[in-house]
PDB file of N, H, CA, C and O in Angstrom:
ATOM      1  N   MET A   1     -87.680 -56.570 -29.008  1.00  0.00           N
ATOM      2  CA  MET A   1     -87.090 -55.301 -29.383  1.00  0.00           C
ATOM      3  C   MET A   1     -86.775 -54.521 -28.109  1.00  0.00           C
ATOM      4  O   MET A   1     -87.624 -54.388 -27.227  1.00  0.00           O
ATOM      5  N   SER A   2     -85.579 -54.021 -28.025  1.00  0.00           N
ATOM      6  H   SER A   2     -84.890 -54.130 -28.741  1.00  0.00           H
ATOM      7  CA  SER A   2     -85.177 -53.288 -26.829  1.00  0.00           C
ATOM      8  C   SER A   2     -85.781 -51.886 -26.817  1.00  0.00           C
ATOM      9  O   SER A   2     -86.234 -51.378 -27.843  1.00  0.00           O
ATOM     10  N   ILE A   3     -85.776 -51.285 -25.656  1.00  0.00           N
ATOM     11  H   ILE A   3     -85.408 -51.698 -24.823  1.00  0.00           H
ATOM     12  CA  ILE A   3     -86.330 -49.937 -25.510  1.00  0.00           C
ATOM     13  C   ILE A   3     -85.539 -48.939 -26.350  1.00  0.00           C
ATOM     14  O   ILE A   3     -86.119 -48.023 -26.932  1.00  0.00           O
ATOM     15  N   ASP A   4     -84.222 -49.109 -26.418  1.00  0.00           N
ATOM     16  H   ASP A   4     -83.750 -49.854 -25.946  1.00  0.00           H
ATOM     17  CA  ASP A   4     -83.407 -48.192 -27.215  1.00  0.00           C
ATOM     18  C   ASP A   4     -83.817 -48.218 -28.685  1.00  0.00           C
ATOM     19  O   ASP A   4     -83.925 -47.172 -29.323  1.00  0.00           O
ATOM     20  N   ARG A   5     -84.043 -49.413 -29.215  1.00  0.00           N
ATOM     21  H   ARG A   5     -83.956 -50.263 -28.696  1.00  0.00           H
ATOM     22  CA  ARG A   5     -84.445 -49.514 -30.619  1.00  0.00           C
ATOM     23  C   ARG A   5     -85.816 -48.901 -30.839  1.00  0.00           C
ATOM     24  O   ARG A   5     -86.053 -48.247 -31.855  1.00  0.00           O
ATOM     25  N   MET A   6     -86.713 -49.109 -29.894  1.00  0.00           N
ATOM     26  H   MET A   6     -86.520 -49.640 -29.069  1.00  0.00           H
ATOM     27  CA  MET A   6     -88.050 -48.524 -30.018  1.00  0.00           C
ATOM     28  C   MET A   6     -87.975 -46.998 -29.958  1.00  0.00           C
ATOM     29  O   MET A   6     -88.668 -46.307 -30.705  1.00  0.00           O
ATOM     30  N   ALA A   7     -87.135 -46.483 -29.069  1.00  0.00           N
ATOM     31  H   ALA A   7     -86.572 -47.045 -28.462  1.00  0.00           H
ATOM     32  CA  ALA A   7     -86.975 -45.030 -28.955  1.00  0.00           C
ATOM     33  C   ALA A   7     -86.416 -44.448 -30.249  1.00  0.00           C
ATOM     34  O   ALA A   7     -86.842 -43.376 -30.679  1.00  0.00           O
ATOM     35  N   LYS A   8     -85.482 -45.133 -30.865  1.00  0.00           N
ATOM     36  H   LYS A   8     -85.136 -46.004 -30.516  1.00  0.00           H
ATOM     37  CA  LYS A   8     -84.913 -44.667 -32.126  1.00  0.00           C
ATOM     38  C   LYS A   8     -85.960 -44.662 -33.236  1.00  0.00           C
ATOM     39  O   LYS A   8     -85.993 -43.754 -34.066  1.00  0.00           O
ATOM     40  N   MET A   9     -86.817 -45.689 -33.243  1.00  0.00           N
ATOM     41  H   MET A   9     -86.790 -46.427 -32.569  1.00  0.00           H
ATOM     42  CA  MET A   9     -87.880 -45.735 -34.247  1.00  0.00           C
ATOM     43  C   MET A   9     -88.822 -44.541 -34.092  1.00  0.00           C
ATOM     44  O   MET A   9     -89.221 -43.926 -35.081  1.00  0.00           O
ATOM     45  N   VAL A  10     -89.170 -44.221 -32.859  1.00  0.00           N
ATOM     46  H   VAL A  10     -88.846 -44.721 -32.056  1.00  0.00           H
ATOM     47  CA  VAL A  10     -90.052 -43.083 -32.602  1.00  0.00           C
ATOM     48  C   VAL A  10     -89.377 -41.786 -33.030  1.00  0.00           C
ATOM     49  O   VAL A  10     -90.015 -40.923 -33.633  1.00  0.00           O
ATOM     50  N   GLN A  11     -88.090 -41.644 -32.721  1.00  0.00           N
ATOM     51  H   GLN A  11     -87.571 -42.345 -32.231  1.00  0.00           H
ATOM     52  CA  GLN A  11     -87.366 -40.436 -33.122  1.00  0.00           C
ATOM     53  C   GLN A  11     -87.342 -40.288 -34.639  1.00  0.00           C
ATOM     54  O   GLN A  11     -87.528 -39.189 -35.162  1.00  0.00           O
ATOM     55  N   ARG A  12     -87.114 -41.391 -35.345  1.00  0.00           N
ATOM     56  H   ARG A  12     -86.964 -42.284 -34.921  1.00  0.00           H
ATOM     57  CA  ARG A  12     -87.084 -41.326 -36.811  1.00  0.00           C
ATOM     58  C   ARG A  12     -88.440 -40.914 -37.369  1.00  0.00           C
ATOM     59  O   ARG A  12     -88.514 -40.130 -38.315  1.00  0.00           O
ATOM     60  N   ARG A  13     -89.507 -41.441 -36.787  1.00  0.00           N
ATOM     61  H   ARG A  13     -89.447 -42.078 -36.018  1.00  0.00           H
ATOM     62  CA  ARG A  13     -90.856 -41.087 -37.250  1.00  0.00           C
ATOM     63  C   ARG A  13     -91.137 -39.607 -37.068  1.00  0.00           C
ATOM     64  O   ARG A  13     -91.873 -39.010 -37.853  1.00  0.00           O
ATOM     65  N   GLN A  14     -90.552 -39.009 -36.032  1.00  0.00           N
ATOM     66  H   GLN A  14     -89.953 -39.494 -35.394  1.00  0.00           H
ATOM     67  CA  GLN A  14     -90.776 -37.598 -35.759  1.00  0.00           C
ATOM     68  C   GLN A  14     -89.769 -36.706 -36.485  1.00  0.00           C
ATOM     69  O   GLN A  14     -89.768 -35.489 -36.297  1.00  0.00           O
ATOM     70  N   GLY A  15     -88.915 -37.305 -37.310  1.00  0.00           N
ATOM     71  H   GLY A  15     -88.916 -38.293 -37.463  1.00  0.00           H
ATOM     72  CA  GLY A  15     -87.970 -36.525 -38.093  1.00  0.00           C
ATOM     73  C   GLY A  15     -86.693 -36.175 -37.362  1.00  0.00           C
ATOM     74  O   GLY A  15     -85.911 -35.352 -37.838  1.00  0.00           O
ATOM     75  N   ILE A  16     -86.470 -36.788 -36.214  1.00  0.00           N
ATOM     76  H   ILE A  16     -87.105 -37.456 -35.827  1.00  0.00           H
ATOM     77  CA  ILE A  16     -85.239 -36.551 -35.460  1.00  0.00           C
ATOM     78  C   ILE A  16     -84.225 -37.596 -35.911  1.00  0.00           C
ATOM     79  O   ILE A  16     -84.483 -38.795 -35.812  1.00  0.00           O
ATOM     80  N   GLY A  17     -83.087 -37.154 -36.401  1.00  0.00           N
ATOM     81  H   GLY A  17     -82.877 -36.180 -36.481  1.00  0.00           H
ATOM     82  CA  GLY A  17     -82.087 -38.081 -36.906  1.00  0.00           C
ATOM     83  C   GLY A  17     -81.396 -38.851 -35.800  1.00  0.00           C
ATOM     84  O   GLY A  17     -81.043 -38.294 -34.761  1.00  0.00           O
ATOM     85  N   VAL A  18     -81.211 -40.120 -36.033  1.00  0.00           N
ATOM     86  H   VAL A  18     -81.498 -40.572 -36.877  1.00  0.00           H
ATOM     87  CA  VAL A  18     -80.458 -40.970 -35.114  1.00  0.00           C
ATOM     88  C   VAL A  18     -79.133 -41.250 -35.795  1.00  0.00           C
ATOM     89  O   VAL A  18     -79.095 -41.833 -36.878  1.00  0.00           O
ATOM     90  N   LYS A  19     -78.067 -40.843 -35.174  1.00  0.00           N
ATOM     91  H   LYS A  19     -78.098 -40.369 -34.294  1.00  0.00           H
ATOM     92  CA  LYS A  19     -76.767 -40.859 -35.826  1.00  0.00           C
ATOM     93  C   LYS A  19     -75.888 -42.009 -35.346  1.00  0.00           C
ATOM     94  O   LYS A  19     -74.729 -41.798 -34.988  1.00  0.00           O
ATOM     95  N   ASP A  20     -76.430 -43.217 -35.338  1.00  0.00           N
ATOM     96  H   ASP A  20     -77.371 -43.389 -35.629  1.00  0.00           H
ATOM     97  CA  ASP A  20     -75.574 -44.366 -35.105  1.00  0.00           C
ATOM     98  C   ASP A  20     -76.092 -45.543 -35.902  1.00  0.00           C
ATOM     99  O   ASP A  20     -77.265 -45.596 -36.272  1.00  0.00           O
ATOM    100  N   LYS A  21     -75.200 -46.490 -36.160  1.00  0.00           N
ATOM    101  H   LYS A  21     -74.247 -46.448 -35.858  1.00  0.00           H
ATOM    102  CA  LYS A  21     -75.551 -47.655 -36.957  1.00  0.00           C
ATOM    103  C   LYS A  21     -74.824 -48.851 -36.375  1.00  0.00           C
ATOM    104  O   LYS A  21     -73.640 -48.770 -36.048  1.00  0.00           O
ATOM    105  N   VAL A  22     -75.535 -49.961 -36.246  1.00  0.00           N
ATOM    106  H   VAL A  22     -76.497 -50.027 -36.512  1.00  0.00           H
ATOM    107  CA  VAL A  22     -74.959 -51.201 -35.737  1.00  0.00           C
ATOM    108  C   VAL A  22     -74.698 -52.115 -36.926  1.00  0.00           C
ATOM    109  O   VAL A  22     -75.582 -52.341 -37.753  1.00  0.00           O
ATOM    110  N   VAL A  23     -73.469 -52.641 -37.006  1.00  0.00           N
ATOM    111  H   VAL A  23     -72.751 -52.457 -36.334  1.00  0.00           H
ATOM    112  CA  VAL A  23     -73.067 -53.508 -38.106  1.00  0.00           C
ATOM    113  C   VAL A  23     -72.411 -54.745 -37.520  1.00  0.00           C
ATOM    114  O   VAL A  23     -71.578 -54.647 -36.619  1.00  0.00           O
ATOM    115  N   ARG A  24     -72.788 -55.911 -38.032  1.00  0.00           N
ATOM    116  H   ARG A  24     -73.465 -55.991 -38.764  1.00  0.00           H
ATOM    117  CA  ARG A  24     -72.122 -57.149 -37.638  1.00  0.00           C
ATOM    118  C   ARG A  24     -71.096 -57.479 -38.720  1.00  0.00           C
ATOM    119  O   ARG A  24     -71.432 -57.569 -39.901  1.00  0.00           O
ATOM    120  N   PHE A  25     -69.835 -57.660 -38.300  1.00  0.00           N
ATOM    121  H   PHE A  25     -69.562 -57.587 -37.341  1.00  0.00           H
ATOM    122  CA  PHE A  25     -68.748 -57.871 -39.253  1.00  0.00           C
ATOM    123  C   PHE A  25     -67.742 -58.834 -38.645  1.00  0.00           C
ATOM    124  O   PHE A  25     -67.180 -58.567 -37.582  1.00  0.00           O
ATOM    125  N   ARG A  26     -67.514 -59.961 -39.324  1.00  0.00           N
ATOM    126  H   ARG A  26     -67.969 -60.179 -40.188  1.00  0.00           H
ATOM    127  CA  ARG A  26     -66.568 -60.988 -38.870  1.00  0.00           C
ATOM    128  C   ARG A  26     -66.841 -61.433 -37.440  1.00  0.00           C
ATOM    129  O   ARG A  26     -65.910 -61.589 -36.650  1.00  0.00           O
ATOM    130  N   GLY A  27     -68.098 -61.637 -37.105  1.00  0.00           N
ATOM    131  H   GLY A  27     -68.855 -61.510 -37.746  1.00  0.00           H
ATOM    132  CA  GLY A  27     -68.476 -62.121 -35.782  1.00  0.00           C
ATOM    133  C   GLY A  27     -68.444 -61.074 -34.690  1.00  0.00           C
ATOM    134  O   GLY A  27     -68.625 -61.405 -33.518  1.00  0.00           O
ATOM    135  N   THR A  28     -68.220 -59.829 -35.040  1.00  0.00           N
ATOM    136  H   THR A  28     -68.073 -59.560 -35.992  1.00  0.00           H
ATOM    137  CA  THR A  28     -68.146 -58.739 -34.075  1.00  0.00           C
ATOM    138  C   THR A  28     -69.262 -57.743 -34.357  1.00  0.00           C
ATOM    139  O   THR A  28     -69.589 -57.472 -35.512  1.00  0.00           O
ATOM    140  N   THR A  29     -69.840 -57.204 -33.295  1.00  0.00           N
ATOM    141  H   THR A  29     -69.574 -57.424 -32.357  1.00  0.00           H
ATOM    142  CA  THR A  29     -70.855 -56.170 -33.448  1.00  0.00           C
ATOM    143  C   THR A  29     -70.194 -54.806 -33.288  1.00  0.00           C
ATOM    144  O   THR A  29     -69.645 -54.490 -32.232  1.00  0.00           O
ATOM    145  N   LEU A  30     -70.253 -54.011 -34.335  1.00  0.00           N
ATOM    146  H   LEU A  30     -70.699 -54.267 -35.192  1.00  0.00           H
ATOM    147  CA  LEU A  30     -69.656 -52.676 -34.350  1.00  0.00           C
ATOM    148  C   LEU A  30     -70.755 -51.635 -34.251  1.00  0.00           C
ATOM    149  O   LEU A  30     -71.829 -51.805 -34.829  1.00  0.00           O
ATOM    150  N   VAL A  31     -70.493 -50.557 -33.523  1.00  0.00           N
ATOM    151  H   VAL A  31     -69.620 -50.419 -33.054  1.00  0.00           H
ATOM    152  CA  VAL A  31     -71.418 -49.437 -33.458  1.00  0.00           C
ATOM    153  C   VAL A  31     -70.689 -48.215 -34.006  1.00  0.00           C
ATOM    154  O   VAL A  31     -69.627 -47.833 -33.514  1.00  0.00           O
ATOM    155  N   PHE A  32     -71.278 -47.615 -35.028  1.00  0.00           N
ATOM    156  H   PHE A  32     -72.140 -47.926 -35.428  1.00  0.00           H
ATOM    157  CA  PHE A  32     -70.760 -46.378 -35.609  1.00  0.00           C
ATOM    158  C   PHE A  32     -71.623 -45.253 -35.074  1.00  0.00           C
ATOM    159  O   PHE A  32     -72.813 -45.183 -35.382  1.00  0.00           O
ATOM    160  N   ARG A  33     -71.034 -44.367 -34.272  1.00  0.00           N
ATOM    161  H   ARG A  33     -70.068 -44.424 -34.022  1.00  0.00           H
ATOM    162  CA  ARG A  33     -71.788 -43.283 -33.631  1.00  0.00           C
ATOM    163  C   ARG A  33     -71.237 -41.939 -34.097  1.00  0.00           C
ATOM    164  O   ARG A  33     -70.036 -41.683 -34.012  1.00  0.00           O
ATOM    165  N   TYR A  34     -72.129 -41.092 -34.589  1.00  0.00           N
ATOM    166  H   TYR A  34     -73.104 -41.300 -34.658  1.00  0.00           H
ATOM    167  CA  TYR A  34     -71.734 -39.800 -35.152  1.00  0.00           C
ATOM    168  C   TYR A  34     -71.407 -38.795 -34.055  1.00  0.00           C
ATOM    169  O   TYR A  34     -72.123 -38.693 -33.060  1.00  0.00           O
ATOM    170  N   ASN A  35     -70.328 -38.060 -34.246  1.00  0.00           N
ATOM    171  H   ASN A  35     -69.746 -38.143 -35.054  1.00  0.00           H
ATOM    172  CA  ASN A  35     -70.048 -36.873 -33.443  1.00  0.00           C
ATOM    173  C   ASN A  35     -69.816 -35.727 -34.422  1.00  0.00           C
ATOM    174  O   ASN A  35     -69.997 -35.917 -35.625  1.00  0.00           O
ATOM    175  N   HIS A  36     -69.434 -34.579 -33.965  1.00  0.00           N
ATOM    176  H   HIS A  36     -69.287 -34.424 -32.988  1.00  0.00           H
ATOM    177  CA  HIS A  36     -69.355 -33.401 -34.836  1.00  0.00           C
ATOM    178  C   HIS A  36     -68.300 -33.489 -35.936  1.00  0.00           C
ATOM    179  O   HIS A  36     -68.400 -32.757 -36.921  1.00  0.00           O
ATOM    180  N   ASP A  37     -67.304 -34.346 -35.809  1.00  0.00           N
ATOM    181  H   ASP A  37     -67.223 -34.941 -35.009  1.00  0.00           H
ATOM    182  CA  ASP A  37     -66.243 -34.455 -36.814  1.00  0.00           C
ATOM    183  C   ASP A  37     -66.378 -35.663 -37.729  1.00  0.00           C
ATOM    184  O   ASP A  37     -65.881 -35.637 -38.855  1.00  0.00           O
ATOM    185  N   GLY A  38     -67.031 -36.709 -37.276  1.00  0.00           N
ATOM    186  H   GLY A  38     -67.435 -36.730 -36.361  1.00  0.00           H
ATOM    187  CA  GLY A  38     -67.126 -37.937 -38.056  1.00  0.00           C
ATOM    188  C   GLY A  38     -67.774 -39.028 -37.226  1.00  0.00           C
ATOM    189  O   GLY A  38     -68.647 -38.757 -36.402  1.00  0.00           O
ATOM    190  N   TYR A  39     -67.346 -40.254 -37.443  1.00  0.00           N
ATOM    191  H   TYR A  39     -66.637 -40.474 -38.113  1.00  0.00           H
ATOM    192  CA  TYR A  39     -67.943 -41.394 -36.743  1.00  0.00           C
ATOM    193  C   TYR A  39     -66.925 -42.075 -35.834  1.00  0.00           C
ATOM    194  O   TYR A  39     -65.820 -42.413 -36.258  1.00  0.00           O
ATOM    195  N   ASP A  40     -67.321 -42.270 -34.571  1.00  0.00           N
ATOM    196  H   ASP A  40     -68.218 -41.995 -34.227  1.00  0.00           H
ATOM    197  CA  ASP A  40     -66.548 -43.080 -33.640  1.00  0.00           C
ATOM    198  C   ASP A  40     -66.986 -44.524 -33.827  1.00  0.00           C
ATOM    199  O   ASP A  40     -68.164 -44.793 -34.062  1.00  0.00           O
ATOM    200  N   ILE A  41     -66.040 -45.455 -33.724  1.00  0.00           N
ATOM    201  H   ILE A  41     -65.083 -45.237 -33.534  1.00  0.00           H
ATOM    202  CA  ILE A  41     -66.343 -46.872 -33.895  1.00  0.00           C
ATOM    203  C   ILE A  41     -66.149 -47.558 -32.551  1.00  0.00           C
ATOM    204  O   ILE A  41     -65.091 -47.447 -31.933  1.00  0.00           O
ATOM    205  N   PHE A  42     -67.177 -48.264 -32.108  1.00  0.00           N
ATOM    206  H   PHE A  42     -68.037 -48.354 -32.610  1.00  0.00           H
ATOM    207  CA  PHE A  42     -67.168 -48.930 -30.809  1.00  0.00           C
ATOM    208  C   PHE A  42     -67.331 -50.432 -30.978  1.00  0.00           C
ATOM    209  O   PHE A  42     -68.092 -50.894 -31.828  1.00  0.00           O
ATOM    210  N   ILE A  43     -66.604 -51.189 -30.158  1.00  0.00           N
ATOM    211  H   ILE A  43     -65.985 -50.814 -29.468  1.00  0.00           H
ATOM    212  CA  ILE A  43     -66.806 -52.628 -30.004  1.00  0.00           C
ATOM    213  C   ILE A  43     -66.965 -52.881 -28.518  1.00  0.00           C
ATOM    214  O   ILE A  43     -66.099 -52.509 -27.726  1.00  0.00           O
ATOM    215  N   ASN A  44     -68.068 -53.511 -28.133  1.00  0.00           N
ATOM    216  H   ASN A  44     -68.772 -53.813 -28.777  1.00  0.00           H
ATOM    217  CA  ASN A  44     -68.365 -53.806 -26.725  1.00  0.00           C
ATOM    218  C   ASN A  44     -68.290 -52.557 -25.850  1.00  0.00           C
ATOM    219  O   ASN A  44     -67.802 -52.619 -24.722  1.00  0.00           O
ATOM    220  N   GLY A  45     -68.762 -51.443 -26.356  1.00  0.00           N
ATOM    221  H   GLY A  45     -69.158 -51.393 -27.272  1.00  0.00           H
ATOM    222  CA  GLY A  45     -68.803 -50.211 -25.578  1.00  0.00           C
ATOM    223  C   GLY A  45     -67.495 -49.457 -25.490  1.00  0.00           C
ATOM    224  O   GLY A  45     -67.439 -48.394 -24.873  1.00  0.00           O
ATOM    225  N   GLN A  46     -66.432 -49.986 -26.097  1.00  0.00           N
ATOM    226  H   GLN A  46     -66.477 -50.850 -26.598  1.00  0.00           H
ATOM    227  CA  GLN A  46     -65.134 -49.311 -26.072  1.00  0.00           C
ATOM    228  C   GLN A  46     -64.846 -48.700 -27.442  1.00  0.00           C
ATOM    229  O   GLN A  46     -64.996 -49.353 -28.475  1.00  0.00           O
ATOM    230  N   LYS A  47     -64.434 -47.446 -27.428  1.00  0.00           N
ATOM    231  H   LYS A  47     -64.312 -46.916 -26.589  1.00  0.00           H
ATOM    232  CA  LYS A  47     -64.089 -46.771 -28.681  1.00  0.00           C
ATOM    233  C   LYS A  47     -62.784 -47.346 -29.202  1.00  0.00           C
ATOM    234  O   LYS A  47     -61.771 -47.339 -28.503  1.00  0.00           O
ATOM    235  N   ILE A  48     -62.812 -47.846 -30.438  1.00  0.00           N
ATOM    236  H   ILE A  48     -63.635 -47.852 -31.006  1.00  0.00           H
ATOM    237  CA  ILE A  48     -61.605 -48.447 -31.000  1.00  0.00           C
ATOM    238  C   ILE A  48     -60.975 -47.602 -32.096  1.00  0.00           C
ATOM    239  O   ILE A  48     -59.776 -47.704 -32.356  1.00  0.00           O
ATOM    240  N   ASN A  49     -61.797 -46.756 -32.747  1.00  0.00           N
ATOM    241  H   ASN A  49     -62.771 -46.673 -32.535  1.00  0.00           H
ATOM    242  CA  ASN A  49     -61.241 -45.963 -33.834  1.00  0.00           C
ATOM    243  C   ASN A  49     -62.172 -44.813 -34.182  1.00  0.00           C
ATOM    244  O   ASN A  49     -63.248 -44.664 -33.601  1.00  0.00           O
ATOM    245  N   PHE A  50     -61.740 -44.006 -35.139  1.00  0.00           N
ATOM    246  H   PHE A  50     -60.866 -44.127 -35.611  1.00  0.00           H
ATOM    247  CA  PHE A  50     -62.492 -42.837 -35.585  1.00  0.00           C
ATOM    248  C   PHE A  50     -62.329 -42.700 -37.093  1.00  0.00           C
ATOM    249  O   PHE A  50     -61.234 -42.884 -37.624  1.00  0.00           O
ATOM    250  N   VAL A  51     -63.420 -42.377 -37.782  1.00  0.00           N
ATOM    251  H   VAL A  51     -64.310 -42.227 -37.351  1.00  0.00           H
ATOM    252  CA  VAL A  51     -63.378 -42.146 -39.223  1.00  0.00           C
ATOM    253  C   VAL A  51     -63.945 -40.760 -39.494  1.00  0.00           C
ATOM    254  O   VAL A  51     -65.059 -40.447 -39.072  1.00  0.00           O
ATOM    255  N   LYS A  52     -63.181 -39.932 -40.196  1.00  0.00           N
ATOM    256  H   LYS A  52     -62.276 -40.187 -40.538  1.00  0.00           H
ATOM    257  CA  LYS A  52     -63.632 -38.565 -40.482  1.00  0.00           C
ATOM    258  C   LYS A  52     -64.416 -38.563 -41.789  1.00  0.00           C
ATOM    259  O   LYS A  52     -63.839 -38.501 -42.875  1.00  0.00           O
ATOM    260  N   THR A  53     -65.739 -38.633 -41.665  1.00  0.00           N
ATOM    261  H   THR A  53     -66.207 -38.684 -40.783  1.00  0.00           H
ATOM    262  CA  THR A  53     -66.654 -38.567 -42.800  1.00  0.00           C
ATOM    263  C   THR A  53     -68.035 -38.213 -42.284  1.00  0.00           C
ATOM    264  O   THR A  53     -68.327 -38.398 -41.102  1.00  0.00           O
ATOM    265  N   LYS A  54     -68.874 -37.711 -43.152  1.00  0.00           N
ATOM    266  H   LYS A  54     -68.637 -37.561 -44.112  1.00  0.00           H
ATOM    267  CA  LYS A  54     -70.247 -37.356 -42.769  1.00  0.00           C
ATOM    268  C   LYS A  54     -71.240 -38.456 -43.139  1.00  0.00           C
ATOM    269  O   LYS A  54     -72.409 -38.376 -42.764  1.00  0.00           O
ATOM    270  N   ASP A  55     -70.796 -39.483 -43.869  1.00  0.00           N
ATOM    271  H   ASP A  55     -69.846 -39.548 -44.174  1.00  0.00           H
ATOM    272  CA  ASP A  55     -71.676 -40.537 -44.363  1.00  0.00           C
ATOM    273  C   ASP A  55     -71.390 -41.841 -43.622  1.00  0.00           C
ATOM    274  O   ASP A  55     -70.261 -42.331 -43.637  1.00  0.00           O
ATOM    275  N   VAL A  56     -72.411 -42.401 -42.977  1.00  0.00           N
ATOM    276  H   VAL A  56     -73.328 -42.002 -42.965  1.00  0.00           H
ATOM    277  CA  VAL A  56     -72.213 -43.613 -42.185  1.00  0.00           C
ATOM    278  C   VAL A  56     -71.848 -44.800 -43.073  1.00  0.00           C
ATOM    279  O   VAL A  56     -71.047 -45.645 -42.672  1.00  0.00           O
ATOM    280  N   ASN A  57     -72.420 -44.876 -44.263  1.00  0.00           N
ATOM    281  H   ASN A  57     -73.070 -44.190 -44.589  1.00  0.00           H
ATOM    282  CA  ASN A  57     -72.090 -45.993 -45.150  1.00  0.00           C
ATOM    283  C   ASN A  57     -70.640 -45.924 -45.615  1.00  0.00           C
ATOM    284  O   ASN A  57     -69.990 -46.957 -45.779  1.00  0.00           O
ATOM    285  N   GLU A  58     -70.137 -44.729 -45.824  1.00  0.00           N
ATOM    286  H   GLU A  58     -70.665 -43.890 -45.691  1.00  0.00           H
ATOM    287  CA  GLU A  58     -68.729 -44.562 -46.175  1.00  0.00           C
ATOM    288  C   GLU A  58     -67.837 -44.938 -44.992  1.00  0.00           C
ATOM    289  O   GLU A  58     -66.777 -45.533 -45.184  1.00  0.00           O
ATOM    290  N   ALA A  59     -68.255 -44.598 -43.775  1.00  0.00           N
ATOM    291  H   ALA A  59     -69.116 -44.115 -43.619  1.00  0.00           H
ATOM    292  CA  ALA A  59     -67.491 -44.966 -42.584  1.00  0.00           C
ATOM    293  C   ALA A  59     -67.399 -46.483 -42.444  1.00  0.00           C
ATOM    294  O   ALA A  59     -66.340 -47.014 -42.109  1.00  0.00           O
ATOM    295  N   VAL A  60     -68.500 -47.177 -42.700  1.00  0.00           N
ATOM    296  H   VAL A  60     -69.360 -46.746 -42.972  1.00  0.00           H
ATOM    297  CA  VAL A  60     -68.498 -48.645 -42.639  1.00  0.00           C
ATOM    298  C   VAL A  60     -67.570 -49.205 -43.704  1.00  0.00           C
ATOM    299  O   VAL A  60     -66.789 -50.116 -43.432  1.00  0.00           O
ATOM    300  N   ARG A  61     -67.650 -48.665 -44.917  1.00  0.00           N
ATOM    301  H   ARG A  61     -68.285 -47.924 -45.138  1.00  0.00           H
ATOM    302  CA  ARG A  61     -66.803 -49.130 -46.013  1.00  0.00           C
ATOM    303  C   ARG A  61     -65.320 -48.915 -45.704  1.00  0.00           C
ATOM    304  O   ARG A  61     -64.500 -49.799 -45.952  1.00  0.00           O
ATOM    305  N   ILE A  62     -64.978 -47.753 -45.168  1.00  0.00           N
ATOM    306  H   ILE A  62     -65.644 -47.035 -44.966  1.00  0.00           H
ATOM    307  CA  ILE A  62     -63.586 -47.462 -44.806  1.00  0.00           C
ATOM    308  C   ILE A  62     -63.106 -48.424 -43.730  1.00  0.00           C
ATOM    309  O   ILE A  62     -61.989 -48.937 -43.810  1.00  0.00           O
ATOM    310  N   TYR A  63     -63.938 -48.672 -42.727  1.00  0.00           N
ATOM    311  H   TYR A  63     -64.845 -48.256 -42.663  1.00  0.00           H
ATOM    312  CA  TYR A  63     -63.550 -49.597 -41.661  1.00  0.00           C
ATOM    313  C   TYR A  63     -63.292 -50.989 -42.223  1.00  0.00           C
ATOM    314  O   TYR A  63     -62.269 -51.605 -41.924  1.00  0.00           O
ATOM    315  N   LYS A  64     -64.219 -51.481 -43.036  1.00  0.00           N
ATOM    316  H   LYS A  64     -65.050 -50.980 -43.279  1.00  0.00           H
ATOM    317  CA  LYS A  64     -64.073 -52.832 -43.579  1.00  0.00           C
ATOM    318  C   LYS A  64     -62.859 -52.950 -44.491  1.00  0.00           C
ATOM    319  O   LYS A  64     -62.192 -53.984 -44.501  1.00  0.00           O
ATOM    320  N   ALA A  65     -62.567 -51.910 -45.252  1.00  0.00           N
ATOM    321  H   ALA A  65     -63.109 -51.069 -45.244  1.00  0.00           H
ATOM    322  CA  ALA A  65     -61.477 -51.964 -46.224  1.00  0.00           C
ATOM    323  C   ALA A  65     -60.102 -51.781 -45.597  1.00  0.00           C
ATOM    324  O   ALA A  65     -59.144 -52.422 -46.028  1.00  0.00           O
ATOM    325  N   THR A  66     -59.984 -50.922 -44.591  1.00  0.00           N
ATOM    326  H   THR A  66     -60.763 -50.402 -44.241  1.00  0.00           H
ATOM    327  CA  THR A  66     -58.643 -50.584 -44.106  1.00  0.00           C
ATOM    328  C   THR A  66     -58.427 -50.847 -42.623  1.00  0.00           C
ATOM    329  O   THR A  66     -57.394 -51.396 -42.241  1.00  0.00           O
ATOM    330  N   LEU A  67     -59.367 -50.470 -41.795  1.00  0.00           N
ATOM    331  H   LEU A  67     -60.206 -50.024 -42.105  1.00  0.00           H
ATOM    332  CA  LEU A  67     -59.123 -50.505 -40.357  1.00  0.00           C
ATOM    333  C   LEU A  67     -59.300 -51.878 -39.732  1.00  0.00           C
ATOM    334  O   LEU A  67     -58.770 -52.129 -38.650  1.00  0.00           O
ATOM    335  N   SER A  68     -60.032 -52.774 -40.388  1.00  0.00           N
ATOM    336  H   SER A  68     -60.462 -52.570 -41.268  1.00  0.00           H
ATOM    337  CA  SER A  68     -60.303 -54.074 -39.785  1.00  0.00           C
ATOM    338  C   SER A  68     -59.204 -55.089 -40.036  1.00  0.00           C
ATOM    339  O   SER A  68     -59.202 -56.150 -39.413  1.00  0.00           O
ATOM    340  N   SER A  69     -58.267 -54.794 -40.932  1.00  0.00           N
ATOM    341  H   SER A  69     -58.269 -53.932 -41.438  1.00  0.00           H
ATOM    342  CA  SER A  69     -57.226 -55.759 -41.261  1.00  0.00           C
ATOM    343  C   SER A  69     -56.264 -55.931 -40.093  1.00  0.00           C
ATOM    344  O   SER A  69     -55.823 -54.948 -39.499  1.00  0.00           O
ATOM    345  N   PRO A  70     -55.934 -57.189 -39.760  1.00  0.00           N
ATOM    346  CA  PRO A  70     -54.998 -57.415 -38.649  1.00  0.00           C
ATOM    347  C   PRO A  70     -53.597 -56.946 -39.008  1.00  0.00           C
ATOM    348  O   PRO A  70     -53.152 -57.122 -40.143  1.00  0.00           O
ATOM    349  N   CYS A  71     -52.913 -56.359 -38.064  1.00  0.00           N
ATOM    350  H   CYS A  71     -53.274 -56.216 -37.143  1.00  0.00           H
ATOM    351  CA  CYS A  71     -51.553 -55.839 -38.301  1.00  0.00           C
ATOM    352  C   CYS A  71     -50.533 -56.738 -37.659  1.00  0.00           C
ATOM    353  O   CYS A  71     -49.334 -56.472 -37.745  1.00  0.00           O
TER     354      CYS A  71
END
């Protein structure tokens, strides 16, 4: 377990919200990180998109349904 994950666990135990979620989708690791307007979506540390919502699960659903499709 990495130090970052351990730090997040400690923050959650103390009631401090951690506003990011890691999702593996189609062989890619996505990070959804909350900012004041919604969720930024990162792949390999680069911001690829933004979803305006307050719910991380909705942000993941929106990404999978619309933003991940190849154009």
